[in-house]
N, C-alpha and C positions, 0 to 999 in steps of 0.2 A: 503495500499499501504505499503509495507517494505523500510526501509531506503537505506538498501543496492539494488542498480539496477541491471537493466542487464546490462548495457553498463560498462565497468571498469573506461572509464573515469568519468562518474559520480560517481562513487566510489571513484575516487583519487580525486574532487573537494569536496565532503563530507570531507574526510579524513583531506585535508589542511584546511578548515574550522573548522573541531572538535577539531585538533593540536592547529590552532591557539587560539580557545577559551580556552584551557587547557594553553597555554602559558600567555596567558591577565590574568589569575585568579592565576596562578603560582606568577606572577610577580608582581600582585598587592593587590592580597589578600593572602599573604604571612605566612600562618599557616603550620608547617612542619603536612603533613598530608601522611607521606609516600612516597612511591616510589622514585624513582631515583631525583626527584624532593624536597623529604623530605630530603635527605641525601645533597642535592646539598645548600640547605637552610642552614640546619647545617654546613658545610664546608664554607661558605660564612659568617657566623655569626660568628665563630671559628678565622676563618684562611682569610679573605676577597677572596676566589676562585671565581670567576664567576660564573654565575648560568647557563649558556650554555655549558662552558669547563667540569664544573661533568657532566652535563647530558649526553654529549659527550663520555667522557671516559669511564664512566659505561658501557654503549651500546656495547664495542667494544668487549668483552669475551662472552656476553648474544646471539648477532650477529652468533658469531662462534659457539655456540650450537645450535641454532635455525635453522641455514643453515641447521645440517645435518636433524632433527627431523621435522620440520616444511614444509621444501618445498620453492620452489622458488618464489611462488603469494604471500605467507604469508609473506617473506622478502622483496618483491618487495614493500608492502602495508607498513609495518611494517617502511622500509627503509625513505620511503619518511612521514611518521607522524614523526618519529624520526626528522629527517633534519626540518621540521616546525616547530616542538617544539623547537630543539635549536635555530633555525633562530628569533623565536619571542620572545625568552626569551633573543634573542640580541639585535633585533630593536624594540620592544615594550618600549615605554616609561614609566620611574617607577613614577606612581604615585599613591601611596599605600594609599586605602581609607578605612573608618571604622574600622582604625587600635585601636580607642579607645575605640570600641565596641569590645569584644572578642566574645559575642555569634553572633551577627548579622556577624562578619566576618567568623567563623564556618558554620554558617548558608547557606549565599550567597558565600561563596569560596567554599563549598562542592555541593552546587545547580550548581551553574557555573561551575565547574570542573568535575564534572557529567556528565553533558549534554555533553562536548565536546568530554570526555572519550566515553560515549553511542555511541557517531556517528562513534567515531572510530572505535570500538569494532565491531559495526554492520558492517561494511566494510569490517569485517573479518583480521584487522589489531590491531595494539597495537602502543604505543610511546614508543618500547622501557622499559629500565629498569623495575623493580618491573612489569610493564605489560607483556613484554615477558616472563620474569622468571615465570609468573602465568600461562600464555599461554604454557608453558613447561611443568609444573607441571600436569596442567590440562589433557595431556595427558595420565597421569596414575590414574588420579583422575575425569573421565568425569562427575561423577555423582554431581559435584560443577560445580557451573558458574563459569565465567571467574571475574566476579566481589567478589563471596565470598572469593574465594581464594585469591585476591589482598587486600580482608580486612585483611584478615590474617596477610599476610606479610607487607602491611602497619601500622597495630597496633602495631608491632615489632620496627619499625623503631619509632614510637611516643613515645615507651617506652626511645628509646635512648636521642632521642630530649628532655626527661621530665627533663633529668639531665640536660641539657644545659636552657633551656627556663622556667623549674619549672613544678610544676605537675598541678597546674592548666591552665598553658596553656595548655600541655598535654591533659588533660580531654575536652578541649574545642576542642581539635582537630580531639580527637575520635567521637565527634558531625559530625564533616565536615567527616569523612572517613565513618560515616555510612548514609551522602547523599550523599555523592558519588556514592556508593554501590547501594542504592535505586535508583536513578537517572538514573542510566547508565545501570542498572538491567531493569528497566522499560524503556528504550528507545530499548533496545534489544529485550526484550521479548515483549511491547506493539506493536512493528511495525513487527512480525512474520504473516508470509502468512496464518501460521494454526495452531492449536495445537491439542495435543491427550490424551486421556482418556482411560486406559486400568483398565476395571473392572473386579476383579479376586473373581470369587463366583461360590457356589454350585448351 
């Protein structure tokens, strides 16, 4: 049975759950793993800008572009996911853990974030930011999955973060990005109703 159900209401509930899971991971397992959240963590570290404010501001131009390219159904779902993520970043208490062990932070941060992202992606939505940018790019690169495109975009942001948090921190963040990509891809691909294989042979 697929993650995405026949009922739009069920999809919306799953989007709320997925985005909230991501919000918890970003707020409390705070590696710079790319995306709007990665930019938000960098700006919070450097200038004290709240996470939710940066996440909201980054999405304004991306929503304008996606409205023309992706259609109203995608926009509705993504708007719900984006608002839920921003609200989660605002209301979830900050109680960071695992911060003394970067490997566990990277591993579990990636697993939890990937689970939330996979649920959102499977419901034909994104949480905005580079997720939405990846969805727009995939329009021209359909042979790559959303998670694969996102992996490249996130890696670029991590390189920027390396200059602020250090190379060691950035290398652990790459582990987290890989975990996010594998888990989210696994949720999307593993929950599909069917698969097809083409055999080209004489």
